[in-house]
N, C-alpha and C positions, 0 to 999 in steps of 0.2 A: 455430548459434543463438547469439545474444548471451549468453544465460544460461550456455552452456558455457564461454565465454571469460572473462567478467567475474564470473560467479557470482551475479548478482542482476539483478532487473528491477524498475523502478518503473512500475507500471501505473496510469494516470490515469483517474479517473471510471468505475471498473468496477462500483461498487455502484449499481444503479438508484435514482433519487430516492425512490420510494416505499419501497423496502426500506431505504434509508439512514435515512429518517425513523423508520420502525418500530424499527430497530436502536438509534438514539439514545435513543428513549423506553424501550425494554426494558433497555438497558444501564444507564441512570441509575436505573431502578426496582430493578434487581437489586443495584446497588452500594449503594443506600440500605438494602435488606433486610439486608445483611451488614456494613454499616459499623461498627455498634456492636460486633459480634462481633470484627471485625478490631482495633478500637481496644483492646478488652479484652485480646486476645492480645498486642498490643504492650506494654501496661501490665505484664503478668505475665512478659514476656520470651520468649514462645513465638512471637511474630509478627515479621515484618519491617517496620520503621518506614518504609522508603523507598518501598515500593510495596505495593499491595493487589491480590490476585488474587481475583476473584469465583469462588466454588467452583462446579464442575460447570455450566459456562455452557450446555451443551446442554439442561439442564433448566430454564433461566431464561426460555424463550420459544421458540416455533417458528421465529422469525426467525433464531435462531442455528443451528438445524439447516439452514435454507435456505442459509446461507452456506457450509456444508460442501461443497456441489456447485453453487455459484453458476454459472449458465449462461454468464455473460460470460467466465469464466476457467477453467472446469473442464477444457475440452479442452486448454488449455495445460498444466495440472497433469498431465494424463494423458500428454501428450507428454514432459514432463520426467521423471516418476517411472516411468511404464509402465502397461500394462493391468492389472497386479496391484496397483494403488494402494489404499491403506487409510489412513484417518485414524489417526494415531498418538497425538497428545495435543493438548490445548487449554489456553489461558489467556485470561482477560479481565482486562486489567491497567490499574490506575491508578497512574501514576508521579508522585509528588508533588514539588513544587519542592525542589531540593536536589541533593547530589552523586549521581552515577550509582551504580546498584547492580550493574553488570556489571564484570567484569575488563576491563582495556584490551586491545583487539585479541585476542579469544579465539575459539577454535573450540569449538562445542558437541560435537564428536566426538572430542576428543583422548584421552579415556579409553576409547573404544570399540576393542576388540581384534578382530583377524581381518579387518580391512578395509583395503584400500589406498586411503586417503582421497583421494589426488591423482588417482585414476582412477575414482572412483565419484561423479560429480556428481549422480546421481539417488538416492543412498542414503537421505537424509533431507532433506526440503525444508520450509521454513517459509514461511508467508504471514502478514503483518501487515496487517490491515484497519484503516484509520483512519476514524473516524466524525466527526471534527472537524478543521478546519484547524489545522495546527501552526505555531507561530512558529519562527524559526530557532534560538532559544535555549531551546526547550521539550523538551529531552531527545530530540532526533532520533536516528535510526539513522545510523551511519556504517560504511563498508566500505572494505577495501583490495582493489580489483578484481584478480581473478586469483589471489589468495592461496590459494584452495582447491586450486590446482595446485602449491603449494609441496611439495617433498619432505619426508620425515620429518625432524624435528629441525632444520628450517630456522629460523634465528634470527628472533624476532619483531621487526618494524620498530619503531623509536622515532620517533614523530611528535609533535613539540612543539606544533604548531598545525594542527589539522585544517583550518581555514579557508584556510590558505595552502599546505598541502602538496599537490603534484601527485599524491602517491601515494594519497590518500584521497578518498572521495566521501561527502558528507553528503546525506541525503535529507530534503527539507522537504515533506511530503505535504499534500494538501488533503483535505477531507472526501469520502469515496467512493473514495479511492485505495487501492491495495494495493502491498505490496512483497514479492516472492518472492525467497528466497535459499537457496543451498546452505548447510547448517548447518556445514560445515567451513570456509567462507569466514571470514576474520578480520573481526570486526565488534565493535561495541559500541554501547551507548546513551550518548550524551553527557550531561553534566550538565544537569539541568533548571534553568536559571538564570532562568526566567520565574517569574511568580507564579500560573501556571495548571497544573492537573494534566494530564498527558498520558494519553489514553485509547487503548487499542488492543486488538484481538481477534486472538489468535494461534492459528493451526491449523498443526500439523505433519503431513506425509504421508510414508508409508513404503511398503515392499512388504508384501504381505499376510502373508508368512511371518514378519515381525518382530512381536515381542510389543508390544502396544499398552497404553496407560495406561487406567485405568478411566474417566477423564474424557473419553475419546474416544467413549464409548458412551452415548447417552441412556437414561434409566431406562425410558421408555415405548417399548420397541423395537417392540411390536405396532403402535403408531401411526406411528412414524417410519421404521422399516425396511420401507417399503412398496413398494419397487422392487428389482429385482436389483442396481442400482447402489448404492442405500442399504445393502442387506444386506452387500455387499462392503465398503463404506466403514466400516461399523460392526462388521466382523469376524464376521458371522454365517456359520457354516460350512455347506457343502453336503455332505451325506453322500456319501462315495465320491470327493470331490474333495480331493486333498492340498493342503496350504498352498501348495506351490510351483507348483501348477497353476491357481490361481485367476485368472480373467481377466474383465474387464468384458464383452467380446464373445465369450462362449463359453469353454469350457475345453478344453485340449489333451487328446489321448487319454490315458486312464488306464492305468497299468501293470496287468497282468493280476492281480497280487496285490491291488491296491487294489479292483479291480472284484469279485474273489472275496470279499474281506473284507466289502465292502458288501452283496453278495448273501447272504452267510452271516448277517450281522446281521439282514437282513430276514426270512430264514427262521426264525431263532430267535425274533424278535418275534411272527411269525405263530403259531408253535408255542405260545408262552407265552399268546398271546391265546386260542387254541383251548382250551388246558388250563383257563384261568381261566373260559371261557364254559361248557364242558361238564363241568368237574370240580365 
């Protein structure tokens, strides 16, 4: 797969037109709701001036939940991450004109211990959805293809001009496009030299057994965790199924002690219920 070798994919026109229009409206409405709060945080020194993240994007409209398992690309995400896929964290970001807020050519995974990053291309995967056309000077994403395979302590390349270097690739997406990448791949957001804010919706996916962020779970779980697939993506546990055994298409046989523990819990609950009923 191309993703395995270069570490990223640019997927064009994956957001259906109706979903795209609804997302644009919902994104702008949500950003307006929290804009003043963000500006105040910048003023008092607790906020980041270069970009603004809409908080808890899954609670800002059902269309953002629909993007979690968008049918046009979800099968690809499962192929990359695996049947134990889970939503790990989310961002809905406005990157204002100015210098970049990211370190040059960084990996999101450098501080993660206990993982051989060069051989775990499906450990943590990010997808950026773009809801408007980007200009080439509008803070585009850039990657060093294949750098997710660099061995530990490999020197970071020095690239003076991304536009002219054969070692780097800049993505200039259109509205409805998505970019998926291995988070260990060396990447950065370039300076936003335009006079236009860059808008993107960012979802990260991991294995079910990895701890996820609170912003990866909608508040109204009863409404949105309405299928086995959604339950798994939002981290809803199944009694008796260990974290390591969670699968979209069924669960592998359980160890006898897990099955016994689950049965014991059910018996205790029944006994408590009987005592509360007849006591």
